[in-house]
N, C-alpha and C positions, 0 to 999 in steps of 0.2 A: 423556466421549465423545472419541474420537480424531479429530483433524482429518484430512480427506481431503487427498491430495497427489498430484502427479505427480513421479516420480523419473526424472531424465534423467542418463545417464552412469554410469560405474563406477569413477571415479578416487578417490584418497584425499584430494582437496581438496574438502571438503564445504561447500556453499553453501546456506543457507536463505533463501528468498525470500518476502517478506511483501508482498502486493499492497495496492493502495489501495481506498478505498470504491468500490463497484460493480465491482471487479475480481474475478479468480479465478486459479486455478493456471495458466490459459492465458495470462494477461496478459504474462508474462515469457518465454514460449517463444521469441519472436523473438530475444531477447538470448541466452538459454541456448544456442541452436543455434550461436552463433558461438564457443563455448568448446571447447577440445580435450578429448580423452577422459580426461585426468587430473583432470578436475573431475566432481563428482557434485552435481547440483542437486536440492534438495527444494523444489518449487514448491507452496506450501500454498494451500488454500482456507481462509481464516479463517472463524470462526463466522458464521452468517447469510449466507454467500456460497458460490457454486459448488455443490459436492456435499457440503459439510460440513453439520453439524447446525444447526437453527434453535433459537434461545433468546431469550426476552424480555430476558435480561441481555446487555448489550452495552456494555462499557467496557474500558479498558486493563488493569484489574486482572484481570478474568476471562480476557482474551486472553493475558496473561502466563502464567497457569496452564495455558491450552490449549497454549501453546508449550512450557512445561516438560514437560508430559505427552507431547507429540510427541517431543521430544528424548530423553526417557527411554526411550520405546517403541522408538525407532530406535537407541538406544545411542550417541547423539551427545554426547560430553562437551564439545566446543567446535567452533565452525564460523565460517566467514565468513557475514556477514548482508547482505542487500540489502532495503531497505524503501522503498516508494513511497507518498507521501502519508500516508494513515492507517497503512499498514504501516511507514512511516518513523517516525511517532510511536511506534508499538508498539516498534520497534527501540530508540528512545531510552529509553523507559520500562524496557525490558528491560535495557539497558546500565546504567541507574542502579542496578538491583537485583542483576544477575548479570553483572558485567563479565568475570568469569573464564570464562564460557562463550562469549565472543566473541573471535575473533582480530582481525577488522577489520569495519567496517561501511561500507556505502555507503547514504547517505540521498538518495533521489531526489525532488527538488523539493518539499520541505516544511521548515519551520523549527520550532524548539522552542516557538515563541510560541503562546499560547492565543488563540483567537478568541472565547471566551465573553463577554468584556466588550463585544464588538462584535456580539453575536448578532443584533441587529435591523438593523444598518446595513452590516456588512462585505459587500462584493460577493461574496466567495467563499461566505459563509454564505447569502446570499440565493439564490445559484445553487443550492446544495444544497436549500434549502427549496422552491424553485420546482420543481426537478427531481423531488424526492420527491412533492410534491403532484401533479404531472403523472402520475407513475407510479401513484400511488394512485388516480387518477381513471379509469384504464384498467380496464374490466370484461373482464379478460383471457379469461374463459371464453366470452365471446360472439364471439371472433374465430376465423376459420377458417384464415387464411394470415398469414405474416410480412409480406407486402405490405400487408395491411389494417392491421396494427399500425404499420408504418412510416408509412403515410399518417396515422394518428392523431396521430403525433408530428411532422408535417410542418413545424410552426412552429419546431422546434429545428434546430440545425445538424447536419451529417452525423456529426460525431464523437460528439456526445451520443446521436444515434439509434443509432449502432453500439454504444455502451456499453450502452444499454437493451436492444437485441436480444440481446446476449450474456448477459443476465440472464434470458432466457426460454427455456424448454424445452418440448418437446411430448411428452406421455406419454398413452397410451391415446387418441390422437387429440384431446387437449385441451391447450391451452396452460397453462403454470404458471410462476410466478415461481421462479427459483432464489434470488434475494435475498429476505431477510425485510424487506419494506418497512416493516412496522409497527415492528419492532425498531429500524431505522435512524431512522425518524421520531421515535420516543419517546425515543431516546438520543442524538440529534444533539449536544446540549451536551456529553455525555461524550466524543464522538469529536472535538469541536473543542477540547477542553482541551489544555493544553500543559504543559511542565515548569515547575516553580516555581523561579525563579532563586535564591531565598533558600536553597534546599537545597544550593547549590553554592558557597557563599561559602568554605567550607573544604574541601569534597570535590568535586573535579573528576572528570569522566569522562575517564580517560586512555587508553581504547581508541582506536586509530587510526581516524579517521572521515573519509570523503570525502563532501562534499555536492555533488550534481550539480544544477545549476539550468538549467531550460529558458530559453533567451535571451528568449523572448517570454512567459514566465510571470511572474506576480507573487506566487507562493506563497512565495518567499524575497525579501524586500525588502532594500534597503540598510541599513535600521535593524535588521534581524535579524542582521546579520553580527557586531555587537558581542556580542550575546547568545550566538551560536554559539561564538565564541572564548572567552567567559567560562565556559561550561559544559563545552565539549569542548576540553581543553587541547592535544590532539594532532590537530587537524583542519585540513582544507584544503577549498577550494571550487573547482569547475571549471564553466565555462559550456558547455552543449551548444548549439552554434550552430543557428539556424533551427529551434528546437524549442520547443514549449509545455509545458504541464503533463504531457501524455502522452508525454514524451520517449522512453521505451522503445519505444513503438509507432511514433513518427515517425522516430526515428533509432536503430534497434537496433544497427547496426554501430558507430556512433560511441560509443554508450553502453557497448557491450561492450568496446571498446578502452580507454576510461577505467577501467573496472572491473578488467580484467585487469592493466593497468599498475599500479594501486593494490594489488591483491591480491599481485602478484608482486614488488613493490618490497621490498627487505630492510628 
């Protein structure tokens, strides 16, 4: 099945955008709108998100195949890629297998490191587990208004409530989840996996890569920098000031400037 997408612009510089967990094709619209008309953005809904299909299978292997099918359907032989969080991991795994399809990559606030070994104790993992449990506990069909749903999640901060509300739609006067919560819950260890550094002892990823780190985010740690440089031989990292993990939402203009400078650099 083909992934849903929003296509913005008509230029010959093709950019494929891969959102993070709980995201959608809308997530990067604030950044895409800062780009001139010579760019063409493909803002994807990855499987189990947005308006794309739901499936119990949810891992990077099947998502790579989804991406290949999308590129083939739209006759995209190579493109610039942007990936945030889970979408950043997908871009990394894709670059490992199909570097010739990538001109340059921007990885937004995620490292190649696996969190699986820390599954029970890593704060980021616990955050996802708790958020998914909270979302699963919502009997969504019993609610009549968005305000009631917002009140149900009142113990969460406003950013997380906003993320949740964007994953809910109303159809035939009933609320429904756009995100496949069961697939996320059942496959979280697959989503948290990272690149195996042993695979890159002799074969580095030579595609030009820019890592963007939110200044107030801990998704890329100082200990990750050595791993990034080891795997990605042609990489750089920039700090987006006064931004957290959702840097593209908090600082879309600044993020767009970093990306344009990187894409347009010879």
